[in-house]
Phi, psi and omega in degrees: 000140182272142178271117183262019181280147179233142174261134181239136175247122180251114181267116181240138182178170178287162178304137179083003184281350179101015180296318177295320181294312179295323176299318178298320179295315178295330178291345179274348178281133180306137179071009173252151172217158184241133180235119177258127179233125176260138179266132182262148180295335178292341179267350181292144176297153180304133177093349181253147174260130180282000000 
């Protein structure tokens, strides 16, 4: 039986902390990939600052 489990690393930090750089480095490792998602202020819940 095949194991369908996946390990996920979520990089969280302030702007300019190096999350994108670390994601690109991890993306060079075989069977790893990097997905970049930017959060827009228009998507933030009312009363919160993105």
